[in-house]
C-alpha positions, -999 to +999 in steps of 0.1 A: -002-001+001+014+033-011+017+064+014-013+081-006-033+049-002-025+051+037-034+085+040-064+080+020-077+052+040-073+073+074-094+100+061-124+075+052-119+058+087-118+088+107-156+089+107-166+049+113-176+060+145-193+094+140-203+104+174-172+096+191-149+113+164-172+142+163-169+147+204-129+146+202-128+171+175-149+190+197-127+186+224-098+197+202-115+226+188-117+240+226-080+244+228-075+255+193-100+281+200-086+293+231-047+296+215-063+312+183-079+341+206-049+344+230-026+346+201-045+370+184-047+395+215-006+392+217-002+398+181-028+428+181-017+448+214+021+440+204+013+453+171-004+484+185+030+489+210+051+488+174+030+516+160+032+534+192+071+529+192+072+543+157+055+573+168+080+580+194+110+575+174+128+558+152+140+523+161+178+530+152+180+561+172+196+566+208+183+595+228+218+611+247+223+626+281+253+633+301+252+602+331+237+621+365+263+624+392+263+593+410+272+610+443+244+631+441+221+613+464+183+611+468+180+646+482+179+678+470+209+690+448+230+723+447+221+749+421+247+750+391+240+773+367+254+757+341+235+728+342+196+723+325+170+702+344+163+665+329+125+661+325+108+627+329+105+616+293+124+585+291+145+563+315+172+583+331+177+609+360+147+614+381+126+642+374+139+675+374+176+662+385+201+683+370+226+673+343+253+690+325+241+702+291+249+685+259+274+714+241+291+715+208+321+696+217+301+671+231+283+666+195+320+662+183+327+635+208+295+618+204+300+618+165+336+601+169+324+571+188+329+540+165+291+528+158+274+563+152+262+573+116+251+605+131+243+628+159+217+657+161+208+677+191+179+677+205+159+713+206+135+715+233+109+742+222+083+756+242+051+772+222+029+797+240-002+788+217-016+780+177-041+798+159-054+795+126-057+832+109-074+858+131-094+829+154-088+820+189-054+810+199-049+774+221-020+764+240-003+735+226+030+716+232+051+707+204+074+673+201+106+664+187+101+647+152+131+623+144+136+612+111+121+580+109+094+581+132+062+580+121+028+598+135-002+579+134-023+601+107-061+606+109-057+625+073-031+637+051+010+627+051+038+625+075+059+657+076+089+657+052+120+661+075+142+669+040+117+696+029+127+735+035+090+739+038+076+748+074+052+715+080+037+705+107+009+674+117-016+690+141-036+666+170-071+659+159-085+671+187-076+707+175-092+707+141-123+718+153-112+746+176-090+760+150-122+767+125-118+736+101-147+717+091-128+684+093-096+667+092-095+671+053-100+707+054-074+715+077-047+697+050-027+727+031-040+754+058-016+775+071-014+779+112+008+805+139+030+791+164+036+821+190+063+816+218+083+840+239+117+845+229+150+855+251+141+888+257+108+883+272+088+894+236+064+873+214+078+858+183+058+839+156+062+813+134+041+803+101+037+767+091+013+742+068-007+715+082+005+685+063-015+660+084-036+655+114-026+627+137-045+607+160-039+605+199-013+576+204-002+554+236+030+570+236+010+607+235+026+617+205-008+621+190-014+648+217+009+676+205+021+690+173+044+672+151+070+698+131+094+687+105+127+696+108+124+726+090+100+743+115+120+727+143+147+747+135+125+778+128+106+776+162+141+773+181+158+801+163+128+821+171+127+812+207+164+816+212+161+852+199+180+874+228+187+846+247+227+849+264+254+840+243+258+802+243+227+793+256+215+783+219+240+755+219+234+741+249+207+711+248+196+689+274+199+653+248+210+645+217+198+617+193+226+594+182+215+578+151+231+538+143+231+517+116+195+500+113+209+467+104+230+463+136+229+433+156+208+435+196+250+428+204+263+457+186+238+481+201+248+470+236+284+476+227+277+511+211+255+521+244+285+503+266+309+529+248+284+559+252+285+548+289+322+548+291+322+584+275+302+598+304+269+593+285+236+576+291+217+562+262+180+552+258+163+537+229+123+538+222+126+500+231+141+508+266+110+531+270+080+508+258+098+473+264+082+465+296+048+467+280+060+441+258+076+421+283+042+424+307+021+413+273+039+385+266+037+371+301+001+375+300-004+358+267+021+327+276-002+319+309-033+323+290-019+301+262-005+276+290-043+269+298-047+266+259-026+238+257-037+222+291-071+218+269-055+203+239-035+182+263-069+167+279-084+164+245-055+140+236-068+116+257-100+117+239-078+109+207-063+078+227-095+066+234-110+068+204-083+048+184-078+026+209-116+019+205-107+018+169-079-004+171-100-031+190-133-027+170-110-033+137-086-061+154-094-086+124-095-061+098-059-054+105-047-090+108-063-093+072-043-066+063-011-080+081-014-111+063-018-095+028+018-081+035+011-052+049+039-043+074+037-030+108+049+003+099+020+011+075-002+002+101+012+020+126+012+052+100-025+045+089-036+050+123-009+080+134-028+097+103-064+093+115-050+109+147-031+137+127-061+143+104-086+145+133-060+170+154-064+190+116-098+190+117-101+199+152-074+228+149-092+240+117-124+242+134-111+261+164-092+283+144-120+297+121-139+301+150-116+319+169-107+345+140-144+349+133-150+354+170-118+377+175-126+400+147-162+402+160-153+414+196-120+432+186-144+455+161-169+458+189-145+469+215-126+492+191-158+516+182-166+513+222-145+505+252-115+513+230-127+540+212-100+565+229-072+542+216-076+546+176-055+523+156-059+496+178-071+463+168-071+443+197-074+407+183-049+406+157-037+373+136-006+368+119-003+339+096+030+324+109+010+321+141-018+305+128+003+282+111+022+276+142-014+266+159-019+239+131+012+221+132+013+222+170-023+207+175-019+182+149+016+173+166-001+169+199-025+145+180+001+126+163+018+119+199-016+111+212-024+086+186+011+071+185+001+047+214-027+029+200-013+029+163+020+011+181-004-013+194-019-020+165+015-023+145+026-051+170-009-073+164+003-107+156-016-118+121-026-148+131-039-142+169-059-108+148-079-129+127-092-157+155-101-124+177-139-122+183 
């Protein structure tokens, strides 16, 4: 008997006892369904975190500050005029702790470190207001746009880092207050930013809206995102009249490295920066803890699904043991006609694997349908404040892994009764009543 004949025979024999087989498939279905939902939950949340990382900064960038003074302690610190206050926007010194500013010489030192592709200072901008035309002015924050990062858009396009035009992406919450009918109507319109310079005088900078951003987990969607040209213009206006040298002192800098760098190379660069007296963090450092927690929760939920599959495997063992017992004389006849023990083993293990395949496909199909419906309903109700979040998402490789896992468990479960069938003596089997 050829291998294809063995498989075809296994498929046709699967439903000899329809009730028993269907109950076994339903037991596998429960495990496959649970595994599909929990895996989809992890995929959806981690995918949203990846989108948030893209809003906060590029993946090939480190934010660098001078390392805090280890001898400073936790109490009040002595004021030093040449230091700057470090805001708590990323892992690093405690909020409000003073650190040495990044100067032009520091930028040169960073650029000379092996593995650094480019260095740019982070220009902190404190904008007072934004308005359109002669309308009402509203308070607004302006974020730092790093080339390579992506703003989650409700309309329009990403700001062009290479353009000389002054471009900005405004938060969706500002569209109506600024006087626009909808998101699309805001695209291409001009807005004016007002800020206070070093002399205490008001400065204004006009920019063109190229996009409207949604709110995001990282908060990027809650502030205006300028392109490089607008950032430079706002910073220049802010520093007008400032003391000499202040414009060239920055709280932090961004260090870009090769995006193809391995994790070991990134850690080696971080170590070199530490040795040079700097402290470096990436966006993954900021949000990596979220992924760790989510992966841990999904792992626990998946464990319950695996337990359900293991329980279902006993149903497979029972089903095939009963099938072997009922077909003992048939097995003896097949072996008497020359069918080897290996083929007999393959016949019954194929039946078990086919039962696992059917249970996994039904479980995955129902799980994907339920996940899509429930995820869509939650996205439009309880999770409406997190646009772009697909709570339960499905990755083709994860689905394939579930199918192979269930089939593997079914094959292992069917090995014991299949081995029993393979060991039957054909003479004794033919005499079996």
